[in-house]
C-alpha positions in Angstrom: 75.2 119.8 97.9 77.3 122.9 98.3 80.6 123.1 100.1 79.0 124.1 103.4 76.6 121.2 103.2 79.5 118.8 102.6 81.4 120.2 105.6 78.3 119.7 107.8 77.8 116.2 106.5 81.4 115.2 107.2 81.3 116.9 110.6 78.3 114.7 111.4 80.0 111.6 110.1 83.1 112.3 112.1 81.0 112.6 115.3 79.6 109.2 114.7 83.1 107.7 115.3 84.3 110.0 118.1 84.0 107.4 120.8 83.4 104.1 118.9 86.1 102.0 117.5 86.1 98.5 115.9 87.2 96.8 119.1 86.8 97.5 122.8 90.5 97.9 123.0 93.0 99.9 120.9 93.5 97.7 117.8 96.7 99.6 117.1 98.6 97.7 119.8 98.1 94.5 117.8 100.0 95.7 114.8 102.1 98.7 116.0 99.6 101.0 114.3 100.3 99.7 110.8 97.5 101.7 109.2 99.1 104.9 110.5 102.5 104.2 109.0 102.0 106.5 106.0 104.6 108.1 103.8 104.6 110.6 100.9 103.3 107.9 98.5 100.6 106.1 100.5 97.5 107.3 102.3 93.9 106.8 103.2 91.3 107.4 100.6 89.3 110.6 100.9 85.6 110.5 100.2 84.1 113.0 97.6 84.4 116.6 98.8 86.1 115.5 102.1 88.5 118.2 103.3 91.6 117.6 105.4 94.5 119.5 106.8 96.7 116.5 106.1 98.9 116.3 102.9 96.8 115.2 100.0 98.1 113.2 97.0 96.2 112.2 93.9 96.4 108.8 92.1 94.2 107.6 89.3 91.7 110.4 89.9 91.3 109.6 93.6 92.5 111.7 96.5 94.4 110.3 99.5 95.2 111.9 102.9 98.8 111.2 103.9 100.4 111.4 107.3 103.7 110.5 108.7 102.2 108.1 111.3 101.1 110.7 113.7 98.1 113.0 113.5 95.6 114.5 115.8 92.8 111.9 116.2 90.1 114.5 115.5 91.8 115.4 112.2 91.6 111.9 110.7 89.7 111.4 107.5 86.6 109.2 107.4 88.6 106.2 105.9 90.8 106.2 109.0 87.8 106.4 111.4 86.1 103.4 109.8 89.1 101.2 108.9 89.2 98.3 108.4 85.5 98.5 107.3 83.7 100.2 104.4 80.1 101.1 103.9 79.4 99.0 100.8 76.3 99.6 98.7 74.7 96.9 96.7 72.8 97.2 93.4 69.5 97.7 95.3 70.9 100.6 97.3 71.3 98.7 100.6 74.2 99.7 102.7 76.4 97.1 104.5 79.4 97.4 106.8 82.0 95.1 105.1 85.5 94.3 106.0 87.8 96.1 103.5 89.8 93.3 101.9 92.1 95.9 100.4 93.6 96.3 103.8 94.6 92.7 104.0 98.4 93.4 103.9 98.2 96.2 106.5 95.7 95.1 109.0 95.7 91.8 111.0 92.0 92.3 111.7 91.3 91.9 108.0 93.2 88.7 107.9 91.6 87.3 111.0 88.1 88.8 110.7 86.4 85.5 111.1 87.8 85.2 114.6 87.5 88.7 115.8 84.5 90.1 117.8 83.9 93.6 116.3 81.7 96.0 118.3 78.2 96.0 116.9 77.8 99.7 117.7 80.8 100.4 115.4 79.4 98.3 112.6 76.0 100.1 112.9 77.7 103.4 112.6 79.7 102.4 109.5 76.3 101.4 108.0 74.8 104.7 109.1 77.7 106.6 107.6 77.1 104.8 104.3 73.4 105.6 104.4 74.1 109.3 105.0 76.7 109.4 102.2 74.4 107.5 99.8 71.9 110.4 99.9 74.4 112.4 97.7 74.6 111.2 94.1 78.3 111.7 93.8 79.0 109.9 97.1 76.7 107.1 96.1 78.7 106.5 92.8 81.9 106.6 94.9 80.5 104.0 97.4 79.4 101.7 94.6 82.7 102.0 92.8 84.8 101.2 95.9 82.3 98.5 96.9 83.0 96.8 93.6 86.7 97.0 94.2 86.3 95.5 97.6 84.1 92.7 96.2 86.7 91.9 93.5 89.5 91.9 96.1 87.5 89.6 98.4 86.8 87.2 95.5 90.5 87.0 94.7 91.3 86.4 98.3 88.8 83.6 98.5 90.3 82.0 95.4 93.8 82.1 96.9 92.5 80.4 100.1 91.2 77.5 98.0 
């Protein structure tokens, strides 16, 4: 893909989440918008070739968008729009909407996911976003890498529960 095609793809992905959120109500009231409490060292992971007007930091070869807790909703990167979920890809190329265990210490929804009724439309859109991203080889590699990290984090969380 070229830069124009990536911009179109992300514009399409952003539109998927324009009116759909994980819960019917604003989940930010449950935790005082904990996922929006960024600083100059923390942020939300950017997907390959994703552009943002927010400050960007780089750690371990990955790029993160950083805000100071307030941004225009339409300027949020994809990770913010789909949090606390991620479009995981398995070894057969199937895409799933999975709870992102890496957000366990930020998001109460991650810690209580077994007791929360997430909107099916939101979960379908996370899966659709993953399917669109997986059509690009670089994005597919990214999805698989992060899916592996989430699986490892989930396995560790399960071990700690037992």
